[in-house]
N, C-alpha and C positions, 0 to 999 in steps of 0.2 A: 512196679511200685505196689506195695500192699497198703491198703487203707482200712482202718478199723473204725467202724461207726457204732457208737453206743447210743441207744435211745435214752429216754428220760432217766436222769440220775435224780432220784427222789429222796430228799432228806439226808440226814447225817449218816445213817447206816450205809447208804449207797455210796456216799463220798468216801467213807472209811474203807469200803471194799475196793474202790478205785485206787485210793492212795496205797493200800497194802498190796494189791495184786497187779496193777497195770504194768509196772516195770517188768515183772516176770513174764507176763503174757506177751509183751512186745518183743522180748528177747527170744522166747520160745517159738513164736510164730513169725519172727523176722518182719515185724510190721514197721512201716516207714512213716506213717502219718495217722494221727488219731483225731477223730471228730466226736464230740459228745453233745447231747442236748442237755443244757444245764438250767433250763428255766424253772425247774422244780427242785433245785439242789439245796435251797435254804433249809434250815432245821425244821421249819413248819411244813415243808414240802411244796411251797409256792414261792417263786422268785429266786434271785441269786444276788449275792453281794460281791463287792470288789475283792474282799478277803477270800471268799470261796472260789472266785475265778482264779485268783493267784494260786490258791492251793491246788486246783485242778491243773493249771499250767505247770506247776512245779512237779506234779506227779507224772507228767509226760503227755498231757493233752496239748494238741496243737491249735484246735479251733473249738469254740463253744458256740453252739447254735441256741437260739431262743425262740419264743413264740408269744402267745397271748398273755402270759403271766409276767411279762417284763414291762 
């Protein structure tokens, strides 16, 4: 099993990169499971919303970790 872990996704531009590129990376590298740290994924770079969580899950993320910004 191949697991892909991405550190902090910070702000809108990082989310856009994940949304645009994750599917291709998963196929190319034959990745089975994706974990991202999403605690800084909000537009301001601090926190995460339900909408952003759903966006990440829909892009291929399996688990979102958090930390002190939640």
